[in-house]
C-alpha positions as CSV (number, residue, x, y, z in Angstrom):
1,M,-13.3,12.3,19.4
2,P,-13.5,15.7,17.7
3,H,-11.3,16.3,14.7
4,I,-11.4,17.7,11.2
5,D,-13.3,15.1,9.0
6,V,-11.7,16.3,5.8
7,D,-8.0,16.2,6.5
8,I,-7.1,19.2,4.4
9,L,-3.6,19.8,5.8
10,A,-2.6,16.1,6.0
11,P,-1.1,15.9,2.4
12,F,0.8,19.1,3.0
13,A,2.0,17.9,6.4
14,A,3.6,14.9,4.6
15,K,5.3,17.2,2.2
16,F,6.3,19.5,5.1
17,M,8.0,16.7,6.9
18,E,10.1,15.5,4.0
19,G,13.8,15.5,5.0
20,S,13.1,16.0,8.7
21,T,14.5,13.9,11.5
22,L,11.1,13.0,13.0
23,T,10.5,9.5,14.1
24,P,7.5,7.6,12.6
25,A,5.5,8.2,15.9
26,E,6.3,11.9,15.7
27,R,5.3,12.1,12.0
28,S,2.0,10.4,12.9
29,E,1.5,13.0,15.7
30,V,2.1,15.9,13.2
31,L,-0.6,14.4,11.0
32,R,-3.0,14.2,13.9
33,M,-2.2,17.8,14.9
34,A,-2.9,18.8,11.3
35,Q,-6.3,17.2,11.6
36,G,-7.0,19.1,14.8
37,F,-6.6,16.4,17.4
38,A,-6.1,17.6,21.0
39,C,-3.6,15.8,23.3
40,K,-6.2,13.6,24.9
41,D,-7.8,12.6,21.6
42,S,-4.5,12.0,20.0
43,A,-3.4,9.8,22.9
44,A,-6.6,7.7,22.6
45,A,-6.0,7.3,18.8
46,A,-2.4,6.3,19.3
47,N,-3.2,4.1,22.3
48,V,-0.7,5.9,24.6
49,S,-1.0,8.3,27.5
50,P,-1.6,12.0,27.1
51,E,1.8,12.6,28.8
52,T,3.5,10.6,26.0
53,I,1.8,12.8,23.4
54,R,2.9,16.0,25.2
55,A,6.5,14.7,25.3
56,R,6.3,13.9,21.5
57,R,4.9,17.3,20.7
58,K,7.7,19.0,22.7
59,R,10.3,16.9,20.7
60,I,8.6,17.8,17.4
61,Y,8.7,21.6,18.2
62,R,12.3,21.3,19.2
63,K,13.3,19.4,16.1
64,L,11.4,21.7,13.8
65,D,12.4,24.8,15.7
66,M,8.9,25.9,16.4
67,T,7.2,27.5,19.4
68,G,4.1,25.4,19.6
69,S,1.1,23.9,17.7
70,G,0.0,27.4,16.5
71,D,3.4,27.8,14.8
72,L,3.2,24.3,13.3
73,I,-0.3,24.9,11.8
74,S,0.7,28.4,10.6
75,R,3.6,26.9,8.7
76,L,1.5,24.1,7.3
77,L,-1.0,26.7,6.1
78,A,1.7,28.9,4.6
79,L,3.2,25.9,2.8
80,S,-0.1,24.8,1.4
81,L,-1.0,28.3,0.2
82,K,2.5,28.7,-1.4
83,M,2.2,25.3,-3.2
84,L,-1.4,26.0,-4.4
85,A,-0.3,29.5,-5.6
86,A,2.5,27.8,-7.6
87,G,0.0,25.5,-9.2
88,E,1.1,22.4,-7.3
89,R,-1.5,19.9,-6.4
90,I,-1.3,17.2,-3.8
91,E,-3.9,14.5,-4.1
92,P,-5.6,13.5,-0.8
93,R,-4.9,10.0,0.5
94,P,-7.4,7.6,-1.1
95,V,-10.2,6.5,1.1
96,A,-10.5,2.7,1.3
97,P,-14.0,1.6,0.1
98,A,-16.1,0.2,2.9
99,A,-16.4,-3.6,2.7
100,A,-19.8,-5.0,2.1
101,P,-21.2,-6.5,5.3
102,T,-21.1,-10.3,5.2
103,P,-24.4,-12.0,6.1
104,P,-24.5,-14.3,9.1
105,P,-23.7,-17.9,8.3
106,E,-27.3,-19.0,8.6
107,M,-28.4,-16.4,6.1
108,A,-25.5,-17.2,3.6
109,Q,-26.6,-20.9,3.5
110,G,-30.2,-20.0,2.9
111,G,-31.5,-21.0,6.3
112,G,-32.5,-17.5,7.4
113,V,-35.9,-16.3,8.2
114,V,-37.5,-13.7,5.8
115,M,-39.7,-11.2,7.5
116,A,-42.3,-9.1,5.6
117,M,-43.6,-5.8,6.8
118,A,-47.4,-5.4,7.1
119,K,-49.0,-2.4,5.5
C-alpha cells in the first residue's frame, strides 16, 4: 500500500479541519488523503469499498467547497506554510513504541532448546 511514510501534512490536516462539519469517517479520509493514499488503498485501510471512499471524498469536497484532491492538498500546503512562516509549530503525533516480542511459552519457562552456531 503506497503512502507517505512520514505524514508531514497530517498534523496540519487536523488543524485545517477544526470547526468543519465533517464526520469522523470523513476526517479520517482527509488524513489518509494528506498521506497520499489512493482510493483503493484508502478503502483497504478503512475496510470499505472503493465506491464508499469515492462517495466520502465527494462529500468532503462539497462540504469544504473544494474542486478535488489537488485543491485539498494545495490548501493544506498553504496552511502549513502560513503556520510555519508565523512561527507556529505542530508536533507530529507520537509514534507508539513497538512492544517487545514475547517468547513462546516453552522458552519463557526455561524449557527451550538453545542452538549454537558452528564456526
